LUMTORTI-901721 format. One line per 8 residues: for each residue x, y, z of C-alpha. Coordinates in nm, 4 decimals, padded with zeros to 6 digits, m for minus. Example, Ala and Ser with C-alpha at 12.3 -4.5 7.8 and 13.67 -1.06 7.14 Angstrom:
# residues 2
01.2300,m00.4500,00.7800 | 01.3670,m00.1060,00.7140
END
This chain:
# residues 346
m02.5456,03.6831,m02.6794 | m02.5548,03.6803,m02.2966 | m02.4689,03.3557,m02.1102 | m02.6901,03.2293,m01.8078 | m02.5873,03.0805,m01.4861 | m02.6923,02.7255,m01.6180 | m02.4740,02.7861,m01.9278 | m02.1649,02.8877,m01.6972
m02.2282,02.6271,m01.4816 | m02.2490,02.3858,m01.7951 | m01.9418,02.5112,m01.8961 | m01.7391,02.3829,m01.5368 | m01.5746,02.0333,m01.5439 | m01.6081,02.0523,m01.1423 | m01.9133,01.9704,m00.9982 | m02.0997,02.3031,m00.8912
m02.4557,02.4509,m00.8116 | m02.6095,02.7714,m00.7312 | m02.8153,02.8582,m00.4959 | m03.0618,03.1475,m00.5382 | m03.1214,03.4241,m00.2859 | m03.4494,03.2534,m00.2013 | m03.2470,02.9213,m00.0635 | m03.3145,02.7269,m00.3255
m03.1117,02.5669,m00.5718 | m03.1256,02.7682,m00.8889 | m02.9348,02.5825,m01.1227 | m02.7236,02.2256,m01.1023 | m02.4443,02.1222,m01.3854 | m02.4171,01.7535,m01.5224 | m02.1034,01.6582,m01.2814 | m02.3237,01.7927,m00.9408
m02.5764,01.5855,m01.0643 | m02.3841,01.2949,m01.0019 | m02.3485,01.3940,m00.6332 | m02.6864,01.5391,m00.5551 | m02.8964,01.3552,m00.8175 | m03.0846,01.4478,m01.0991 | m03.3670,01.6702,m00.9045 | m03.1698,01.8790,m00.7098
m03.3271,02.2577,m00.8854 | m03.5828,02.3985,m00.7059 | m03.5401,02.2552,m00.3823 | m03.4348,02.4124,m00.0762 | m03.0768,02.3669,m00.0527 | m03.0800,02.2013,00.2786 | m03.3071,01.9360,00.1462 | m03.0504,01.9139,m00.1143
m02.7345,01.8727,00.0672 | m02.8359,01.7915,00.4178 | m02.4538,01.7979,00.5819 | m02.4572,02.0191,00.9048 | m02.0937,02.1445,00.8493 | m02.1777,02.2319,00.4771 | m02.5196,02.4061,00.5082 | m02.4079,02.6186,00.8341
m02.1043,02.7176,00.5472 | m02.3542,02.8282,00.3210 | m02.5484,03.0174,00.6059 | m02.2493,03.2198,00.6849 | m02.1602,03.3057,00.2972 | m02.5464,03.4706,00.2738 | m02.5020,03.6642,00.5746 | m02.1455,03.8026,00.4883
m02.0592,03.7637,00.1588 | m01.7476,03.5898,00.2798 | m01.5745,03.3000,00.0614 | m01.5221,02.9769,00.2924 | m01.4326,02.6628,00.2345 | m01.5210,02.3093,00.4232 | m01.5715,01.8887,00.3380 | m01.8990,01.7357,00.1597
m01.8478,01.3423,00.2737 | m02.0377,01.0804,00.0320 | m02.0398,00.7671,m00.1238 | m02.0006,00.6646,m00.4979 | m02.1612,00.2805,m00.4247 | m01.8300,00.1538,m00.3313 | m01.5514,00.3936,m00.2088 | m01.6277,00.7146,00.0584
m01.5615,01.0104,m00.1056 | m01.4366,01.3023,00.0193 | m01.4645,01.6739,m00.1302 | m01.3452,01.9926,m00.0693 | m01.6185,02.2266,m00.1196 | m01.5560,02.6325,m00.1962 | m01.8799,02.8734,m00.1230 | m01.8625,03.1829,m00.2416
m02.1343,03.5095,m00.2664 | m02.2686,03.5648,m00.5987 | m02.4797,03.8549,m00.6814 | m02.8072,03.7323,m00.8367 | m03.1429,03.9722,m00.8840 | m03.3411,03.9680,m00.5502 | m03.0306,03.9572,m00.3499 | m02.7280,03.7237,m00.2577
m02.6949,03.4007,m00.4262 | m02.4100,03.1251,m00.3190 | m02.2002,02.9564,m00.5497 | m02.1010,02.6263,m00.4534 | m01.8006,02.4194,m00.6020 | m01.7021,02.0536,m00.5244 | m01.3074,01.9283,m00.6004 | m01.2787,01.5529,m00.5308
m00.9638,01.5377,m00.2802 | m01.0079,01.1800,m00.1996 | m00.6833,01.0871,m00.3388 | m00.5008,01.3377,m00.1572 | m00.6924,01.2483,00.1878 | m00.6235,00.8750,00.1609 | m00.2108,00.9814,00.0761 | m00.2394,01.1533,00.3902
m00.4325,00.8829,00.5899 | m00.1499,00.6311,00.4463 | 00.1308,00.8528,00.5641 | m00.0301,00.8737,00.9677 | m00.0633,00.4887,00.9351 | 00.2962,00.4135,00.8337 | 00.4124,00.6848,01.0941 | 00.2170,00.5000,01.3943
00.3133,00.1602,01.2640 | 00.6844,00.2496,01.2752 | 00.6293,00.4097,01.6076 | 00.4857,00.0904,01.6913 | 00.7124,m00.1315,01.5535 | 01.0108,00.0622,01.7119 | 00.8392,00.1052,02.0481 | 00.8709,m00.2344,02.1520
01.2422,m00.3269,02.1030 | 01.3327,00.0102,02.2118 | 01.1266,m00.0238,02.5425 | 01.3038,m00.3706,02.6042 | 01.6388,m00.2259,02.5790 | 01.5538,00.0493,02.8043 | 01.4130,m00.2190,03.0439 | 01.7276,m00.4222,03.0366
01.9892,m00.1590,03.0473 | 01.8052,m00.0017,03.3693 | 01.7690,m00.4015,03.5415 | 02.1706,m00.4219,03.4102 | 02.2469,m00.0870,03.6261 | 02.0897,m00.2018,03.9085 | 01.9688,m00.5335,04.0239 | 02.1794,m00.7289,03.7844
02.4973,m00.5419,03.8190 | 02.6916,m00.8018,04.0216 | 02.4966,m01.1020,03.8133 | 02.6874,m01.2609,03.5361 | 02.4761,m01.5062,03.4450 | 02.1702,m01.2529,03.4227 | 02.3969,m01.0086,03.2475 | 02.4611,m01.2543,03.0008
02.0800,m01.3869,02.9287 | 02.0125,m00.9819,02.9232 | 02.2428,m00.9099,02.7064 | 02.1742,m01.1779,02.4441 | 01.7799,m01.0485,02.4606 | 01.9124,m00.6739,02.4193 | 02.1061,m00.8027,02.1177 | 01.8518,m00.9899,01.9481
01.6066,m00.6452,02.0110 | 01.8776,m00.4278,01.8608 | 01.8941,m00.6642,01.5733 | 01.5273,m00.6475,01.5172 | 01.5495,m00.2555,01.5025 | 01.8147,m00.2511,01.2468 | 01.6179,m00.5237,00.9926 | 01.3047,m00.2783,01.0410
01.5557,00.0591,00.9959 | 01.7087,m00.1620,00.6834 | 01.3731,m00.2184,00.5152 | 01.2182,00.1368,00.5642 | 01.5525,00.1930,00.3673 | 01.5044,m00.0249,00.1079 | 01.1709,00.0793,00.0905 | 01.2466,00.4403,00.0596
01.5299,00.3684,m00.2246 | 01.2567,00.1371,m00.4129 | 01.0182,00.3850,m00.4023 | 01.2173,00.6851,m00.5321 | 01.3243,00.4771,m00.8185 | 00.9949,00.2952,m00.9457 | 00.8958,00.4978,m01.2030 | 01.2599,00.4415,m01.3776
01.2419,00.1365,m01.5558 | 01.5265,m00.0622,m01.5509 | 01.7190,m00.1321,m01.8465 | 02.0357,m00.3750,m01.8184 | 02.0049,m00.7498,m01.8800 | 01.9539,m01.0066,m01.6191 | 02.0004,m01.3533,m01.6621 | 01.7271,m01.4914,m01.4445
01.8826,m01.8474,m01.4120 | 02.1606,m01.7129,m01.2430 | 01.9988,m01.5445,m00.9979 | 01.8137,m01.8208,m00.9163 | 02.1051,m02.0263,m00.8465 | 02.2628,m01.7797,m00.6366 | 01.9656,m01.7347,m00.4376 | 01.9722,m02.1315,m00.4034
02.3075,m02.1356,m00.2920 | 02.2726,m01.8371,m00.0383 | 01.9947,m01.9674,00.1423 | 02.0395,m02.3594,00.1237 | 02.2263,m02.3420,00.4866 | 01.8836,m02.1779,00.5775 | 01.6977,m02.4374,00.4731 | 01.8729,m02.7166,00.5509
01.9037,m02.5887,00.9210 | 01.4953,m02.5304,00.9211 | 01.4547,m02.9286,00.7647 | 01.3176,m02.7867,00.4423 | 01.4139,m02.9635,00.1167 | 01.4818,m02.6828,m00.1249 | 01.5015,m02.7706,m00.5435 | 01.5342,m02.5209,m00.8443
01.3872,m02.6110,m01.1802 | 01.5574,m02.4314,m01.4721 | 01.4809,m02.3834,m01.8659 | 01.7736,m02.5660,m02.0604 | 01.8334,m02.2430,m02.2854 | 01.8872,m01.9159,m02.0846 | 01.6398,m01.6736,m01.9459 | 01.6877,m01.2695,m01.9771
01.4993,m00.9719,m01.8991 | 01.5521,m00.6183,m01.9083 | 01.5996,m00.5395,m01.5067 | 01.7882,m00.4316,m01.2157 | 02.0196,m00.7784,m01.0977 | 02.0389,m00.6349,m00.6996 | 01.6495,m00.5882,m00.6880 | 01.5147,m00.8815,m00.8555
01.8034,m01.0850,m00.6279 | 01.6286,m00.9041,m00.3385 | 01.2831,m01.0445,m00.4491 | 01.3876,m01.4171,m00.4809 | 01.5719,m01.4258,m00.1517 | 01.2303,m01.2368,00.0196 | 01.0161,m01.4796,m00.1319 | 01.2277,m01.7855,m00.0917
01.3448,m01.6532,00.2945 | 00.9379,m01.6172,00.3428 | 00.8814,m02.0048,00.2461 | 01.1403,m02.1355,00.4340 | 01.0543,m01.9837,00.7715 | 00.6853,m02.0461,00.7257 | 00.6705,m02.3899,00.5970 | 00.7552,m02.5873,00.8618
01.0209,m02.8619,00.9076 | 00.9665,m03.1380,00.6605 | 00.8344,m02.9189,00.3786 | 00.9713,m02.8915,m00.0049 | 01.0302,m02.5274,m00.1745 | 01.0539,m02.5446,m00.4840 | 01.1893,m02.2351,m00.7085 | 01.0906,m02.3052,m01.0856
01.1779,m02.0579,m01.3929 | 00.9681,m02.0665,m01.7207 | 01.0650,m02.0386,m02.0889 | 00.9273,m01.7143,m02.2539 | 00.5735,m01.7042,m02.3567 | 00.2767,m01.5234,m02.4345 | 00.1394,m01.3917,m02.0790 | m00.2000,m01.2210,m02.0861
m00.1529,m01.0276,m01.7573 | 00.1462,m00.8424,m01.9565 | m00.0288,m00.8541,m02.3284 | 00.3036,m01.0051,m02.4276 | 00.6219,m01.2106,m02.3811 | 00.6981,m01.2599,m02.0408 | 00.8773,m01.5054,m01.8051 | 00.7608,m01.6681,m01.4840
00.9196,m01.7356,m01.1593 | 00.7522,m01.9452,m00.9465 | 00.8357,m01.9974,m00.5416 | 00.6156,m02.2966,m00.4346 | 00.6226,m02.4429,m00.0615 | 00.4253,m02.7222,00.0682 | 00.3455,m02.5389,00.3714 | 00.0292,m02.5038,00.5797
m00.0983,m02.2224,00.3618 | m00.2880,m01.8802,00.3909 | m00.6301,m01.8170,00.4727 | m00.7919,m01.6529,00.1516 | m00.8705,m01.3571,00.3464 | m00.4972,m01.2616,00.4226 | m00.4177,m01.2944,00.0520 | m00.4977,m00.9491,m00.0936
m00.3437,m00.7648,00.2038 | m00.0031,m00.9815,00.2182 | 00.1777,m00.6885,00.0231 | 00.0420,m00.4185,00.2374 | 00.2840,m00.2161,00.4882 | 00.3179,m00.4410,00.8284 | 00.0326,m00.6688,00.7349 | 00.1067,m00.9965,00.8759
m00.1040,m01.2783,00.9040 | 00.0718,m01.4045,01.2286 | 00.2177,m01.1003,01.4132 | 00.3472,m01.2865,01.7068 | 00.5188,m01.5351,01.4796 | 00.6466,m01.3387,01.1963 | 00.8376,m01.1128,01.5195 | 00.9683,m01.4108,01.6387
01.1248,m01.5369,01.3399 | 01.2923,m01.1570,01.2379 | 01.0008,m01.0476,00.9800 | 00.9487,m00.6793,00.9730 | 00.6240,m00.6550,00.7813 | 00.7603,m00.5009,00.5033 | 00.9236,m00.7580,00.2974 | 00.6314,m00.8195,00.0617
00.5629,m00.4580,00.0140 | 00.9229,m00.4240,m00.1022 | 00.8798,m00.6834,m00.3526 | 00.5370,m00.5313,m00.4565 | 00.7384,m00.2007,m00.5293 | 01.0248,m00.3913,m00.7388 | 00.7978,m00.5740,m00.9770 | 00.5857,m00.2681,m01.0426
00.9594,m00.0864,m01.1252 | 00.9715,m00.4170,m01.3745 | 00.6451,m00.3682,m01.5259 | 00.5785,m00.7111,m01.3953 | 00.2687,m00.8538,m01.2097 | 00.3119,m01.0418,m00.8562 | 00.0422,m01.3740,m00.8351 | m00.0224,m01.5170,m00.5033
m00.2076,m01.8660,m00.4826 | m00.2675,m02.0665,m00.1361 | m00.4987,m02.3513,m00.0108 | m00.4799,m02.4256,00.3387 | m00.3045,m02.7558,00.4473 | m00.1642,m02.7485,00.0618 | 00.0861,m02.4991,00.0223 | 00.1220,m02.1371,m00.1179
00.2864,m01.9966,m00.4471 | 00.4029,m01.6771,m00.5113 | 00.4313,m01.6110,m00.8904 | 00.6355,m01.3323,m01.0192 | 00.5604,m01.2418,m01.4036 | 00.8558,m01.0460,m01.5840 | 00.8172,m00.8808,m01.9027 | 01.0998,m00.9864,m02.1808
01.0642,m00.6636,m02.4255 | 01.2213,m00.3447,m02.2578
END
């Protein structure tokens, strides 16, 4: 039994269509119907596809029979979708037809855009302090050469800018290490109560200087989870430090650790670490994007306080490595709570 063109197209997993020598759509498989609609067969290919770049590619294949590739852009109702389209000549009764196949490359395109955005953001973050340093060096070599007061002032600013670059590079390296290890689940047993106490002791001076009341609530029984102690300490330090920096004088920051219980988001036993502050709160519009790299609610204030825009991105990747969840709740004028949910079982 000889397979028909429709049989061949139906066997393909990727969307594909066959254009006959008379320029009409001869056959379309089910996957392609989801892109082009249910009534593409029998129509002129121009009315079925419409995008000029793809139409021109098909016409070129019709003329010279050379295989070509292009892009087809559409929308699935929620997101933009990009297809790599391959057009190849097919001998058919009556002349040369064209086989058109569609490969969804949206994830590849999104990854490429993320890389480009990341490089652009890093370049922007480094350019400002570098420009300041170069400007002050030029001034110290010129008009301020013999001005001790100006030298002292400029050197102080230069130290601040250099420190900012150092924090950015440190966070970039940390993010890179966390991403590299994200698929490897840690197995060591970590005492969370001990980590919370360590975080409290290390950040108590910062809280005192900021006029913040720092408190801790721990269960009476020990709470341990499988994890990487250094990374979990980094999560706690980042969240508590942010709460102290952005809450404002007179606010309260509370770190609380729960006993193990069933967590629906984990579909199993888990523990919660809540970092709650009574600060100004965060507008709900910002919450979905807080863990994006370089996203800041208040860019100017964040930079003034030494933020790099990478802290919460690092937190997210560490929690993902531990197969946990991060939950953010905030009300403007009331406060913010960051909740880290970690599985108890390895």
